[in-house]
MMTF fields as JSON, N, C-alpha, C and O atoms, coordinates in Angstrom:
{
  "mmtfVersion": "1.0.0",
  "mmtfProducer": "UNKNOWN",
  "numBonds": 331,
  "numAtoms": 332,
  "numGroups": 83,
  "numChains": 1,
  "numModels": 1,
  "chainsPerModel": [1],
  "groupsPerChain": [83],
  "chainIdList": ["A"],
  "bondAtomList": [4, 2, 8, 6, 12, 10, 16, 14, 20, 18, 24, 22, 28, 26, 32, 30, 36, 34, 40, 38, 44, 42, 48, 46, 52, 50, 56, 54, 60, 58, 64, 62, 68, 66, 72, 70, 76, 74, 80, 78, 84, 82, 88, 86, 92, 90, 96, 94, 100, 98, 104, 102, 108, 106, 112, 110, 116, 114, 120, 118, 124, 122, 128, 126, 132, 130, 136, 134, 140, 138, 144, 142, 148, 146, 152, 150, 156, 154, 160, 158, 164, 162, 168, 166, 172, 170, 176, 174, 180, 178, 184, 182, 188, 186, 192, 190, 196, 194, 200, 198, 204, 202, 208, 206, 212, 210, 216, 214, 220, 218, 224, 222, 228, 226, 232, 230, 236, 234, 240, 238, 244, 242, 248, 246, 252, 250, 256, 254, 260, 258, 264, 262, 268, 266, 272, 270, 276, 274, 280, 278, 284, 282, 288, 286, 292, 290, 296, 294, 300, 298, 304, 302, 308, 306, 312, 310, 316, 314, 320, 318, 324, 322, 328, 326],
  "bondOrderList": [1, 1, 1, 1, 1, 1, 1, 1, 1, 1, 1, 1, 1, 1, 1, 1, 1, 1, 1, 1, 1, 1, 1, 1, 1, 1, 1, 1, 1, 1, 1, 1, 1, 1, 1, 1, 1, 1, 1, 1, 1, 1, 1, 1, 1, 1, 1, 1, 1, 1, 1, 1, 1, 1, 1, 1, 1, 1, 1, 1, 1, 1, 1, 1, 1, 1, 1, 1, 1, 1, 1, 1, 1, 1, 1, 1, 1, 1, 1, 1, 1, 1],
  "groupList": [{"groupName": "MET", "atomNameList": ["N", "CA", "C", "O"], "elementList": ["N", "C", "C", "O"], "formalChargeList": [0, 0, 0, 0], "bondAtomList": [1, 0, 2, 1, 3, 2], "bondOrderList": [1, 1, 2], "singleLetterCode": "M", "chemCompType": "L-PEPTIDE LINKING"}, {"groupName": "ALA", "atomNameList": ["N", "CA", "C", "O"], "elementList": ["N", "C", "C", "O"], "formalChargeList": [0, 0, 0, 0], "bondAtomList": [1, 0, 2, 1, 3, 2], "bondOrderList": [1, 1, 2], "singleLetterCode": "A", "chemCompType": "L-PEPTIDE LINKING"}, {"groupName": "THR", "atomNameList": ["N", "CA", "C", "O"], "elementList": ["N", "C", "C", "O"], "formalChargeList": [0, 0, 0, 0], "bondAtomList": [1, 0, 2, 1, 3, 2], "bondOrderList": [1, 1, 2], "singleLetterCode": "T", "chemCompType": "L-PEPTIDE LINKING"}, {"groupName": "PHE", "atomNameList": ["N", "CA", "C", "O"], "elementList": ["N", "C", "C", "O"], "formalChargeList": [0, 0, 0, 0], "bondAtomList": [1, 0, 2, 1, 3, 2], "bondOrderList": [1, 1, 2], "singleLetterCode": "F", "chemCompType": "L-PEPTIDE LINKING"}, {"groupName": "LEU", "atomNameList": ["N", "CA", "C", "O"], "elementList": ["N", "C", "C", "O"], "formalChargeList": [0, 0, 0, 0], "bondAtomList": [1, 0, 2, 1, 3, 2], "bondOrderList": [1, 1, 2], "singleLetterCode": "L", "chemCompType": "L-PEPTIDE LINKING"}, {"groupName": "VAL", "atomNameList": ["N", "CA", "C", "O"], "elementList": ["N", "C", "C", "O"], "formalChargeList": [0, 0, 0, 0], "bondAtomList": [1, 0, 2, 1, 3, 2], "bondOrderList": [1, 1, 2], "singleLetterCode": "V", "chemCompType": "L-PEPTIDE LINKING"}, {"groupName": "ILE", "atomNameList": ["N", "CA", "C", "O"], "elementList": ["N", "C", "C", "O"], "formalChargeList": [0, 0, 0, 0], "bondAtomList": [1, 0, 2, 1, 3, 2], "bondOrderList": [1, 1, 2], "singleLetterCode": "I", "chemCompType": "L-PEPTIDE LINKING"}, {"groupName": "SER", "atomNameList": ["N", "CA", "C", "O"], "elementList": ["N", "C", "C", "O"], "formalChargeList": [0, 0, 0, 0], "bondAtomList": [1, 0, 2, 1, 3, 2], "bondOrderList": [1, 1, 2], "singleLetterCode": "S", "chemCompType": "L-PEPTIDE LINKING"}, {"groupName": "ARG", "atomNameList": ["N", "CA", "C", "O"], "elementList": ["N", "C", "C", "O"], "formalChargeList": [0, 0, 0, 0], "bondAtomList": [1, 0, 2, 1, 3, 2], "bondOrderList": [1, 1, 2], "singleLetterCode": "R", "chemCompType": "L-PEPTIDE LINKING"}, {"groupName": "GLY", "atomNameList": ["N", "CA", "C", "O"], "elementList": ["N", "C", "C", "O"], "formalChargeList": [0, 0, 0, 0], "bondAtomList": [1, 0, 2, 1, 3, 2], "bondOrderList": [1, 1, 2], "singleLetterCode": "G", "chemCompType": "PEPTIDE LINKING"}, {"groupName": "ASP", "atomNameList": ["N", "CA", "C", "O"], "elementList": ["N", "C", "C", "O"], "formalChargeList": [0, 0, 0, 0], "bondAtomList": [1, 0, 2, 1, 3, 2], "bondOrderList": [1, 1, 2], "singleLetterCode": "D", "chemCompType": "L-PEPTIDE LINKING"}, {"groupName": "GLN", "atomNameList": ["N", "CA", "C", "O"], "elementList": ["N", "C", "C", "O"], "formalChargeList": [0, 0, 0, 0], "bondAtomList": [1, 0, 2, 1, 3, 2], "bondOrderList": [1, 1, 2], "singleLetterCode": "Q", "chemCompType": "L-PEPTIDE LINKING"}, {"groupName": "ASN", "atomNameList": ["N", "CA", "C", "O"], "elementList": ["N", "C", "C", "O"], "formalChargeList": [0, 0, 0, 0], "bondAtomList": [1, 0, 2, 1, 3, 2], "bondOrderList": [1, 1, 2], "singleLetterCode": "N", "chemCompType": "L-PEPTIDE LINKING"}, {"groupName": "PRO", "atomNameList": ["N", "CA", "C", "O"], "elementList": ["N", "C", "C", "O"], "formalChargeList": [0, 0, 0, 0], "bondAtomList": [1, 0, 2, 1, 3, 2], "bondOrderList": [1, 1, 2], "singleLetterCode": "P", "chemCompType": "L-PEPTIDE LINKING"}, {"groupName": "TRP", "atomNameList": ["N", "CA", "C", "O"], "elementList": ["N", "C", "C", "O"], "formalChargeList": [0, 0, 0, 0], "bondAtomList": [1, 0, 2, 1, 3, 2], "bondOrderList": [1, 1, 2], "singleLetterCode": "W", "chemCompType": "L-PEPTIDE LINKING"}, {"groupName": "HIS", "atomNameList": ["N", "CA", "C", "O"], "elementList": ["N", "C", "C", "O"], "formalChargeList": [0, 0, 0, 0], "bondAtomList": [1, 0, 2, 1, 3, 2], "bondOrderList": [1, 1, 2], "singleLetterCode": "H", "chemCompType": "L-PEPTIDE LINKING"}, {"groupName": "CYS", "atomNameList": ["N", "CA", "C", "O"], "elementList": ["N", "C", "C", "O"], "formalChargeList": [0, 0, 0, 0], "bondAtomList": [1, 0, 2, 1, 3, 2], "bondOrderList": [1, 1, 2], "singleLetterCode": "C", "chemCompType": "L-PEPTIDE LINKING"}],
  "groupTypeList": [0, 1, 1, 2, 3, 4, 5, 5, 6, 5, 4, 7, 5, 8, 1, 4, 9, 8, 0, 10, 1, 9, 1, 9, 11, 8, 1, 7, 12, 5, 4, 13, 13, 10, 14, 9, 13, 5, 5, 9, 3, 9, 1, 4, 1, 4, 5, 5, 9, 4, 2, 1, 5, 1, 4, 5, 14, 5, 9, 15, 8, 5, 6, 9, 1, 5, 11, 4, 2, 4, 16, 5, 5, 4, 6, 5, 15, 1, 4, 9, 3, 14, 13],
  "groupIdList": [1, 2, 3, 4, 5, 6, 7, 8, 9, 10, 11, 12, 13, 14, 15, 16, 17, 18, 19, 20, 21, 22, 23, 24, 25, 26, 27, 28, 29, 30, 31, 32, 33, 34, 35, 36, 37, 38, 39, 40, 41, 42, 43, 44, 45, 46, 47, 48, 49, 50, 51, 52, 53, 54, 55, 56, 57, 58, 59, 60, 61, 62, 63, 64, 65, 66, 67, 68, 69, 70, 71, 72, 73, 74, 75, 76, 77, 78, 79, 80, 81, 82, 83],
  "secStructList": [7, 2, 2, 2, 2, 2, 2, 2, 2, 2, 2, 2, 2, 2, 2, 2, 2, 6, 6, 6, 6, 6, 6, 6, 7, 7, 6, 6, 7, 7, 7, 7, 7, 7, 7, 2, 2, 2, 2, 2, 2, 2, 2, 2, 2, 2, 2, 2, 2, 2, 2, 2, 2, 2, 2, 2, 2, 2, 6, 7, 2, 2, 2, 2, 2, 2, 2, 2, 2, 2, 2, 2, 2, 2, 2, 2, 2, 2, 2, 2, 6, 7, 7],
  "xCoordList": [77.183, 78.369, 78.162, 78.564, 77.533, 77.337, 76.421, 76.662, 75.381, 74.47, 75.181, 74.939, 76.049, 76.81, 77.733, 77.799, 78.443, 79.333, 78.553, 79.019, 77.367, 76.552, 76.117, 76.164, 75.694, 75.278, 76.464, 76.316, 77.63, 78.817, 79.194, 79.531, 79.145, 79.501, 78.509, 78.917, 77.221, 76.209, 76.346, 76.28, 76.536, 76.678, 77.96, 77.976, 79.025, 80.286, 80.167, 80.655, 79.53, 79.362, 78.48, 78.747, 77.432, 76.577, 77.34, 77.141, 78.212, 79.004, 79.997, 80.223, 80.591, 81.521, 80.811, 81.392, 79.576, 78.817, 78.42, 78.158, 78.369, 77.973, 79.147, 78.935, 80.368, 81.516, 81.616, 81.956, 81.333, 81.44, 80.103, 80.04, 79.041, 77.713, 77.509, 76.706, 78.184, 77.962, 78.746, 78.602, 79.567, 80.424, 79.633, 79.939, 78.626, 77.903, 76.552, 75.732, 76.292, 74.975, 74.988, 75.973, 73.851, 73.679, 72.844, 72.33, 72.714, 71.948, 70.461, 69.749, 69.965, 68.544, 68.159, 66.983, 69.148, 68.848, 68.611, 69.435, 67.49, 67.165, 67.346, 66.743, 68.173, 68.41, 67.287, 66.751, 66.925, 65.913, 66.486, 67.703, 65.626, 66.135, 66.837, 66.445, 67.868, 68.652, 68.148, 68.327, 67.522, 66.95, 67.901, 67.556, 69.082, 70.019, 70.413, 70.292, 70.88, 71.246, 70.068, 70.225, 68.895, 67.725, 67.36, 67.1, 67.345, 67.001, 68.088, 67.783, 69.355, 70.458, 70.472, 70.517, 70.434, 70.445, 69.135, 69.126, 68.033, 66.769, 66.778, 66.277, 67.353, 67.45, 68.373, 68.092, 69.472, 70.389, 69.706, 69.891, 68.928, 68.201, 67.167, 66.942, 66.543, 65.572, 66.241, 65.711, 67.391, 68.11, 68.545, 68.399, 69.077, 69.516, 68.325, 68.425, 67.205, 66.013, 65.434, 65.032, 65.39, 64.892, 65.813, 65.348, 67.119, 68.068, 67.86, 67.927, 67.611, 67.388, 66.134, 66.133, 65.071, 63.832, 64.045, 63.548, 64.779, 65.059, 65.905, 65.665, 66.882, 67.718, 66.925, 67.115, 66.039, 65.212, 64.257, 64.027, 63.706, 62.769, 63.447, 62.838, 64.726, 65.465, 65.857, 65.994, 66.035, 66.369, 67.616, 67.996, 68.266, 69.463, 69.02, 69.122, 68.528, 67.916, 68.918, 68.602, 70.1, 71.078, 71.591, 71.668, 71.938, 72.43, 71.324, 71.586, 70.092, 68.964, 68.706, 68.347, 68.889, 68.706, 69.776, 69.491, 70.995, 72.064, 71.751, 71.936, 71.277, 70.905, 69.753, 69.759, 68.778, 67.673, 68.157, 67.66, 69.12, 69.701, 70.405, 70.267, 71.158, 71.813, 70.788, 71.005, 69.683, 68.616, 68.047, 67.819, 67.823, 67.3, 68.304, 67.916, 69.579, 70.619, 70.62, 70.724, 70.506, 70.47, 69.226, 69.293, 68.096, 66.867, 67.009, 66.613, 67.569, 67.777, 68.757, 68.572, 69.791, 70.765, 70.102, 70.375, 69.245, 68.549, 67.623, 67.533, 66.935, 66.045, 66.814, 66.264, 68.078, 68.917, 69.211, 69.509, 69.136, 69.355, 68.074, 68.107, 66.94, 65.664, 65.665, 65.976, 65.313, 65.362, 64.253, 64.187],
  "yCoordList": [16.569, 16.861, 18.106, 18.143, 19.123, 20.364, 20.147, 20.711, 19.339, 19.064, 18.293, 18.539, 17.37, 16.609, 17.524, 17.44, 18.396, 19.326, 20.268, 20.599, 20.706, 21.58, 20.884, 21.483, 19.627, 18.879, 18.676, 18.821, 18.346, 18.147, 19.442, 19.422, 20.558, 21.839, 22.211, 22.644, 22.051, 22.404, 21.535, 22.042, 20.237, 19.348, 19.629, 19.518, 19.987, 20.307, 21.58, 21.639, 22.591, 23.853, 23.643, 24.205, 22.844, 22.566, 21.819, 22.078, 20.897, 20.15, 21.059, 20.909, 21.995, 22.936, 23.84, 24.213, 24.198, 25.048, 24.352, 25.018, 23.038, 22.295, 21.806, 21.177, 22.071, 21.536, 22.107, 21.369, 23.384, 23.999, 24.116, 24.661, 23.626, 23.801, 22.968, 23.358, 21.858, 20.982, 21.343, 20.658, 22.38, 22.693, 23.182, 22.782, 24.033, 24.595, 23.961, 24.545, 22.827, 22.219, 21.144, 20.433, 21.054, 20.0, 18.883, 19.006, 17.804, 16.658, 16.972, 16.302, 17.981, 18.299, 19.068, 19.12, 19.663, 20.385, 19.383, 18.502, 19.529, 18.645, 19.441, 20.5, 18.925, 19.597, 19.298, 18.189, 20.27, 19.987, 19.038, 18.969, 18.311, 17.37, 18.116, 19.223, 17.499, 18.087, 17.541, 16.36, 18.394, 17.993, 18.24, 17.937, 18.777, 19.104, 17.921, 18.009, 16.814, 15.668, 15.078, 14.644, 15.062, 14.5, 15.352, 14.827, 16.663, 17.566, 17.537, 17.528, 17.523, 17.516, 16.274, 16.369, 15.115, 13.871, 13.669, 13.061, 14.171, 14.09, 14.933, 14.507, 16.14, 16.993, 16.367, 16.408, 15.79, 15.125, 13.921, 13.683, 13.169, 12.03, 12.504, 11.844, 13.64, 14.182, 14.563, 14.27, 15.208, 15.595, 14.358, 14.309, 13.364, 12.135, 11.402, 10.864, 11.369, 10.695, 11.38, 10.712, 12.705, 13.427, 13.246, 13.13, 13.222, 12.962, 11.557, 11.353, 10.598, 9.219, 9.109, 8.435, 9.767, 9.723, 10.37, 9.87, 11.473, 12.134, 11.237, 11.177, 10.548, 9.659, 8.482, 8.092, 7.916, 6.808, 7.304, 6.605, 8.491, 9.05, 9.339, 9.178, 9.771, 10.066, 8.781, 8.779, 7.702, 6.432, 5.77, 4.705, 6.369, 5.769, 4.93, 5.355, 3.734, 2.909, 2.38, 2.333, 1.987, 1.421, 2.497, 2.275, 3.646, 4.73, 5.212, 5.531, 5.268, 5.658, 4.668, 5.064, 3.378, 2.368, 2.504, 2.335, 2.807, 3.022, 4.248, 4.229, 5.317, 6.523, 6.24, 6.736, 5.455, 5.108, 4.299, 4.476, 3.416, 2.657, 3.589, 3.435, 4.554, 5.534, 6.378, 6.749, 6.677, 7.431, 6.652, 7.221, 5.374, 4.536, 4.456, 4.506, 4.334, 4.3, 5.611, 5.593, 6.743, 8.035, 8.195, 8.781, 7.682, 7.759, 6.934, 7.379, 5.744, 4.902, 5.577, 5.531, 6.198, 6.9, 8.1, 8.353, 8.83, 9.964, 9.494, 10.138, 8.385, 7.859, 7.361, 7.303, 7.001, 6.604, 7.767, 7.545, 9.005, 10.19, 10.747, 11.765, 10.101, 10.599, 10.672, 9.686, 11.851, 11.971, 11.243, 11.269],
  "zCoordList": [98.954, 99.725, 100.584, 101.747, 100.002, 100.736, 101.942, 103.01, 101.781, 102.893, 103.998, 105.179, 103.626, 104.622, 105.409, 106.635, 104.708, 105.399, 106.306, 107.396, 105.872, 106.698, 107.981, 109.055, 107.881, 109.072, 110.015, 111.229, 109.478, 110.322, 111.023, 112.207, 110.325, 110.94, 112.031, 113.109, 111.775, 112.772, 114.018, 115.138, 113.832, 114.992, 115.757, 116.983, 115.073, 115.739, 116.557, 117.685, 116.007, 116.736, 117.951, 119.013, 117.811, 118.972, 120.057, 121.244, 119.662, 120.645, 121.346, 122.547, 120.627, 121.255, 122.242, 123.262, 121.966, 122.869, 124.152, 125.153, 124.149, 125.35, 126.181, 127.217, 125.764, 126.486, 127.898, 128.822, 128.094, 129.412, 130.112, 131.214, 129.517, 130.092, 131.349, 132.196, 131.51, 132.645, 133.89, 134.902, 133.873, 135.01, 136.214, 137.338, 136.024, 137.153, 137.394, 138.102, 136.857, 136.995, 138.062, 138.263, 138.738, 139.736, 139.137, 138.025, 139.873, 139.397, 139.298, 138.549, 140.039, 140.003, 138.729, 138.368, 138.051, 136.819, 135.684, 135.438, 135.007, 133.894, 132.607, 132.428, 131.725, 130.461, 129.481, 129.473, 128.656, 127.631, 126.587, 126.414, 125.895, 124.884, 123.749, 123.381, 123.211, 122.129, 120.806, 120.506, 120.021, 118.748, 117.585, 116.443, 117.84, 116.773, 115.903, 114.681, 116.481, 115.644, 114.875, 113.734, 115.492, 114.817, 113.6, 112.518, 113.791, 112.693, 111.618, 110.426, 112.039, 111.082, 110.21, 108.984, 110.84, 110.064, 109.309, 108.238, 109.854, 109.136, 107.87, 106.829, 107.962, 106.773, 105.731, 104.533, 106.2, 105.267, 104.608, 103.415, 105.369, 104.801, 103.783, 102.768, 104.054, 103.11, 101.789, 100.717, 101.863, 100.642, 99.858, 98.637, 100.561, 99.895, 99.298, 98.196, 100.001, 99.494, 98.262, 97.309, 98.278, 97.109, 95.908, 94.774, 96.159, 95.077, 94.519, 93.307, 95.39, 94.941, 94.09, 93.06, 94.518, 93.737, 92.375, 91.366, 92.34, 91.065, 90.162, 88.956, 90.724, 89.918, 89.363, 88.211, 90.175, 89.696, 88.611, 87.623, 88.784, 87.826, 86.479, 85.421, 86.535, 85.312, 84.588, 83.364, 85.322, 84.685, 85.209, 84.722, 86.189, 86.8, 88.0, 89.15, 87.699, 88.744, 89.763, 90.952, 89.345, 90.277, 91.23, 92.438, 90.693, 91.54, 92.469, 93.629, 91.971, 92.801, 93.928, 95.036, 93.647, 94.696, 95.778, 96.964, 95.37, 96.361, 97.208, 98.425, 96.565, 97.3, 98.271, 99.397, 97.846, 98.746, 99.945, 101.057, 99.721, 100.823, 101.811, 103.024, 101.285, 102.16, 102.906, 104.059, 102.257, 102.909, 104.095, 105.163, 103.911, 104.999, 106.149, 107.316, 105.826, 106.87, 107.647, 108.874, 106.965, 107.65, 108.511, 109.592, 108.048, 108.844, 110.121, 111.198, 109.999, 111.191, 112.15, 113.367, 111.603, 112.438, 113.138, 114.311, 112.435, 113.049, 114.152, 115.197, 113.938, 114.974, 116.194, 117.293, 116.006, 117.138, 118.074, 119.248, 117.585, 118.412, 118.996, 119.688, 118.731, 119.201, 120.729, 121.397, 121.288, 122.771, 123.482, 124.711]
}
């Protein structure tokens, strides 16, 4: 839960910082790629994946399988933000 809230807060703050950034820019200005969502969702997927491996190792196979499924969903979502 804490990792999820951290990712949401970081992505929200980054979005607030970009709200006024486009006012003085022309079409010739090229913005650098934004790696924030990729890093945020990737870190969250890493935490979920490590938790899943720990749960499977301890013996909670069903809960670990659900966590692994969520990890795969987060990885696919992170790759969707790839610049």
